[in-house]
C-alpha positions in Angstrom: -16.6 -7.7 -9.4 -19.6 -5.9 -11.1 -21.4 -5.4 -8.0 -18.1 -3.8 -6.9 -17.9 -1.4 -9.9 -21.6 -0.3 -9.5 -21.0 0.2 -5.6 -17.9 2.5 -7.0 -20.1 4.4 -9.4 -22.9 5.1 -6.6 -20.4 6.4 -4.7 -19.1 8.8 -7.3 -22.4 10.0 -8.1 -22.7 11.3 -4.6 -24.8 8.5 -3.4 -22.5 7.3 -0.8 -25.1 5.7 1.5 -26.2 3.2 -1.1 -23.0 2.7 -1.9 -21.5 1.9 1.4 -24.5 -0.7 2.0 -23.9 -2.2 -1.7 -20.3 -2.2 -1.2 -20.0 -4.2 2.2 -21.2 -7.3 0.2 -19.8 -6.2 -3.0 -16.2 -6.5 -1.4 -16.7 -9.4 0.5 -17.8 -11.3 -2.5 -15.2 -9.8 -4.8 -11.7 -9.4 -3.0 -11.7 -10.1 0.9 -9.2 -12.6 1.8 -8.4 -13.1 -1.9 -4.9 -11.0 -2.4 -5.0 -12.3 -6.0 -8.1 -10.6 -6.9 -6.6 -6.9 -5.7 -4.8 -6.7 -9.0 -8.1 -6.8 -10.5 -9.3 -4.2 -7.9 -6.6 -1.9 -9.1 -7.5 -2.0 -12.6 -11.5 -1.5 -11.8 -10.4 1.5 -9.6 -8.3 3.0 -12.4 -11.3 2.5 -14.8 -13.7 4.4 -12.5 -11.1 7.0 -11.6 -11.1 6.1 -7.7 -7.7 6.3 -5.9 -6.8 3.5 -3.4 -7.0 6.5 -0.9 -10.6 7.3 -1.5 -11.3 3.4 -1.9 -9.9 2.7 1.7 -11.9 5.4 2.9 -15.0 4.1 1.5 -14.4 0.6 2.8 -13.9 2.1 6.2 -16.9 4.4 6.0 -19.0 1.3 5.0 -17.3 -0.9 7.8 -16.3 -3.7 5.4 -14.1 -5.8 7.7 -10.6 -5.9 6.2 -8.1 -9.1 6.7 -4.6 -7.4 7.7 -3.2 -8.7 4.7 -5.9 -6.7 2.3 -5.5 -3.7 4.6 -1.6 -3.6 4.3 -2.3 -4.0 0.7 -4.5 -0.9 0.0 -2.7 0.8 2.5 0.5 0.2 0.2 -1.2 1.0 -2.9 -2.8 4.1 -1.5 1.3 5.1 -0.4 2.3 4.5 -4.0 -0.3 7.0 -5.2 1.0 9.4 -2.5 4.3 9.3 -3.9 3.3 9.8 -7.3 1.8 13.4 -5.8 5.3 13.7 -4.3 3.8 13.1 -0.7 6.6 10.9 0.6 6.0 11.9 4.4 2.4 10.9 4.5 3.3 7.7 2.5 6.0 6.8 5.3 3.3 7.1 7.7 0.8 4.9 6.0 3.4 2.2 5.1 4.4 2.0 8.8 0.7 1.3 9.6 0.8 -1.3 6.5 4.0 -2.9 7.8 2.1 -3.5 11.3 -0.6 -5.0 9.7 1.3 -7.3 7.8 4.9 -7.6 8.8 5.6 -10.6 6.4 4.7 -8.3 3.1 8.0 -7.8 1.3 6.3 -5.1 -1.0 5.4 -3.1 1.7 8.9 -3.2 3.4 10.2 -2.4 -0.1 8.3 0.7 -0.6 9.2 1.8 3.1 12.8 1.4 2.2 12.2 3.7 -0.9 10.3 6.1 0.9 12.7 6.5 3.3 15.4 6.7 1.0 13.6 9.3 -0.9 13.2 11.6 2.4 17.1 11.0 3.1 16.4 8.8 6.3 18.7 6.6 5.5 19.1 4.5 8.5 15.4 3.7 8.2 16.0 2.8 4.4 18.6 0.2 5.6 16.5 -1.4 8.5 13.6 -1.7 5.9 15.5 -3.1 3.4 17.1 -5.7 5.6 13.7 -6.5 6.5 12.7 -7.4 2.8 15.9 -9.6 2.9 14.9 -11.3 5.9 11.7 -12.3 3.9 13.2 -12.9 0.4 17.0 -13.9 1.2 17.8 -14.2 -2.7 16.5 -10.8 -3.5 19.2 -9.1 -5.5 17.9 -6.0 -6.0 17.4 -5.3 -2.3 20.9 -6.5 -1.7 22.1 -3.9 -4.0 19.9 -1.1 -2.7 21.5 -2.2 1.1 24.6 -1.7 -0.4 23.7 1.6 -1.8 22.3 2.8 1.4 25.6 1.8 3.1 27.5 3.5 0.9 25.4 6.6 1.7 25.6 6.5 5.4 29.6 5.6 5.0 30.1 8.6 3.2 27.8 10.9 5.0 29.6 9.9 8.7 33.0 10.6 7.0 34.5 7.3 7.3 
């Protein structure tokens, strides 16, 4: 992780070219293909003041090959950051891309449901939450959310 930290610091100092070449090997050594390392990456980015959106762009610029699961994780985290900024529409676009990369990621579908609900796209929210339930059939929170969305849909249809 220290190489990754150094690459991020170079990037933040405006030395993007150096950061990109260092980042390629640092990321592959530290994180790629190891989703358990991703929460450590979250902490590192917070410490260094770099958003997931910026980090994802930096990885793309450095042409770091990302496993679909890793890219979906990064996109999911970037979407959560967008939600904190009130940018739900942009977050929805990013989450749809993440879901396409890793269709079995319940966290992505959960967030897609939540963002859709926030955007008052209730039918989309229901579809996303239903997908979560197909991945995690015992998820009581999602069962409750599905019931809530159905009530909203029923009340808006006048039945």
